[in-house]
C-alpha angles and dihedrals in degrees: 000000000000117000116259097021094110138006115244147063132313119313107266141182128240104265098163093248122132106278116205129189127155111231109228120254094266092089098089110000097048093046091066097040120118110276097199126043119212124229104286103017142108120270123214115263113258115259125195117219115235132206114264090213133029092227129118105244142157124206101011110198131186131194130180109225132201091258089067094250126124111223124205125198130178144163106262127169108289099021146309115336129196137212133178132205139175098202106020087247108083114038124196116208112233093186131241117330100186122030097208127083114240139175098242132019114174119168118220131182108214134157093353099310142068128260133190116198109202141185124210127211090256086062097249112139123210144160134243121204127196112244094205100039090244124117092237090061133169089234131213124208111238089193136233118356098172131010090225141030140091108215113038124178141175131231126190115201124210092256090059098258113139121208134204108226124182149159116340092005107296111162135184133170111248129223115267092257091047093234092124150343121297093202144015115283119253129200117242112221129198122227108266117242106237095208093056113079093202098034107156118226095208119084091225144327102255145353097054112189125180127202135159135224129178092345093309121116116219121197117192127188138164125247133177121232143158094244097141097029092272128072108279128187107221132177119233134193139201130184137212141164093229125054092234095044153184090232127205126238115305115251132194106258103175127009109228090003099127117176111003148173121219125212140158137221094235091257095080095264108133134206140175136200131240138173106194110247105166132072094252099048116115091245140001127243100343125123116251135174114223117196114226131204128201119239148157094197106058094104111075098188103038121068095183098096106131102171135029112265133187118263139172105243111246095244094057104092122217098158131093114258140070093282093128091064094056123102129183121251093236140343091259120122105249140170141187101016123200130188133195104258093228139018124270126239089283094051097256130140114208128208140183138147140153103346097206101158118110089232089060097049115144091002129114103210128191125199122204139183139163113273086225089061097051097112091050094046092051093052096042098249089120129024125224123239120245136200138181108233100171141018134195090251091059094058107098093200099046120104093215099177094054095043089054091046095050091047087079088074095259086145095040134272131358095010127191108325121220090229138108102231132202093004107185122188120201137166115228127169092350094307131102118234132184123198121195145166135225104206120234130203112260113253095012125108119265092211132045099185103052097271103313091112134007134215094206143017146106127283144164132221125202132205122221087240139005095285134084093241093086140145089235124219119207108221128200127308118235137178115292107294117145111175100079118138116130123209127191117257129212092271092056093251121121119245134193118199088344094306118118113239117242113258128263092040134233101035123150104325088219086073096051111127109238102203113192113238120259119273103279123230114267111264119197120240096221101107094287092091136356119188108109089213092052094242137021112233095358117198136189115212140161120236113206095194093057094031098227145095119252138188113223133181146152111253125178103230120205137057116356106277138158106260112269094002101100123003101165093104098029140083123217099221140162121245123203132184125178127217111264092207096041088239126114093246094057133170097239124202126220107296132248126232134240103193126234098351092106120170108012142074145251130252142179132246126216093278094051094255116149122239133176132209118246134191106152124238102174137061096250103059122086098265141355127252101341123125116251144135137233133199120245131211113220124210119180119210104177106293093347119093115199111207119190138156111283119249093220135029112255115261116226 
């Protein structure tokens, strides 16, 4: 197995010996941790889930029986194997309970005995029953239940009725002796989301599992999508108050969870199983327990959550990469980070962005840290310095009084915010600059006194040197334009979005040429990418270290959705494509994805290692709207540079 794909010991085989692994502390304490941080508050430290056994396994399933034990079954080479645990930490191997390899092997404790619904390669689904009432068996085959299917399951309701559940969400009540179906199967459909053009009505494509909590039925199922630019196998859930429905919208329950079983500890602490089946999962084919929490508020951009549903808290990491080592720079709410791509003459990297915390209102704040300390800064071992370099009151063109007044939504929501937005520090010709924007309200005037002062616009400030000590000079205001950050090209001139800056620079910003970005490569709207424009905020830049031009942007990958309407099945990523000719005009191939990093940029530390900014604008990254950084791994393929999240944190 490739290094870094899962956390644990060596890959082993099932030999029947007692297997022990301590489940990390996330089992109980993290399940109850806050899943959504308010503006201006701490977020939980990311924690990566670990396999509970070092055994190759597909389809791990856990049930809690009346004897107080948790029983784990899974498909291992040679058949169905069984383990038992009292605490979900130490697991005792009970051997192989069925000698044939099957496609599914959940264990259920129903009516005083154990059952294993199974599927064979020829798609016939059947049911095994313990002859002794013990989980170890031996088991007898009750024969075929359905002539087709690949992932059958059982559900026992409070009234004693038992249901056969399988695949996309087919369900049928069973005979009292469980030897067959008492009715025709029917397909459970989820409520379609009207704001999503391609919203699926099914909960998932396979592995349907049904359970009940506090009178609410929860149907989970697995579905593949291109949420991170690569095929990922996620777990979705929909809820209802009747076993047959109607079911509410489907929601993402566990990123990379795939087919799952859900169980509790008798104290309303809930968990699910996963094995890791896609290329971005934290591990491959190992049994893992993921703690769940119940929420109505997990979806930031969708207010239609009617009932609580189970959800993997954001800080619990099930994805490949060194996400669990990251720590935010501070507890301040933050968006759209930007770093100077290289250190200044004193060895400092500078950063800023959209300063959206109430404590940062009307302040333009810079962060700085030594490039040599980048790894320690990113994992929280050291903290960056910060400094306010500008305030609203210091801007001579800003009508501060009216901007504050109109922030009370006098012109409609959201009004004029009190924040510096899209602040981008950059070093040019030995001097430190910061560009920024003060957002307007679309369709409303930017001046209330015929141009003497303005309530919105873009601007730059410039230090007398390449440090933040200044003194700072305020340059011209221009109309709202918030993607300004020039980079040197191969000819020594500075470019912005592929357009050369006028010389000498800076002149009046009103004369700056706003060249439109090149036509972007066609991106399919099939789950592999979503933005109808291709990329949001696309940029064309030259990278001296890699010696090539590249297109970058922040697409929202996942089902086709209006931007910032529903993010619960999407991932706010960055795309990048490098010129195949080495020239500015390309051509450019279909881009590659760096997951979750969204709007931002990459930079280099003192050792030439590549890092990327991170703030978090989806429900599947390690936190939401806090400033941080993550290391990248770099692979060169001719002129193409593949950037992705590093599997391990750099060692200094």
